[in-house]
Residue, then its C-alpha position, 0 to 999 in steps of 0.5 A: x147369447x140371451x137377448x133381454x136377460x141378465x143374472x145376479x151377482x155380476x161384478x161390474x167392469x167399466x174398462x170394457x165398454x163394448x160387447x167384444x171387449x167385455x167378451x174378451x175380457x171374460x175369456x182372459x179370466x179362468x173362473x168367468x162363465x158369462x158376461x151381461x152386456x147392457x147396451x143403454x150405458x155400455x156395461x160389462x158385468x162378469x160372472x165367475x159363478x155358474x150358479x148365477x146363471x140358474x133360473x132362480x137368478x136370471x131375469x128379463x132386462x131389456x137392452x141387456x144381452x147375456x153371453x155365456x162362455x162354453x169352454x168345452x172342446x171337441x177333441x175328436x177329429 
C-alpha cells in the first residue's frame, strides 16, 4: 500500500466505489498489476502495465492510495 500516491495511465472504472471492490476487481483481471483508489470521489483506477508503476510515472497525490498486486506465490513448505 502506497498512501498519497498514484501512477499514470490507469483506466478509471466507476463501477467499483470502495477500496475492497476496486481491489477485488483487479484480482479478477489477469493483467492487473495495481489500482489507485481516490477517496475524495471514490474512484478506482486500474493499472495493467507494470511500467506505469516505475518512479518516472508515479506521483504524489493527496487522498489517493495505490495498491499493488503481488501474484507471486511461495510454493515451498
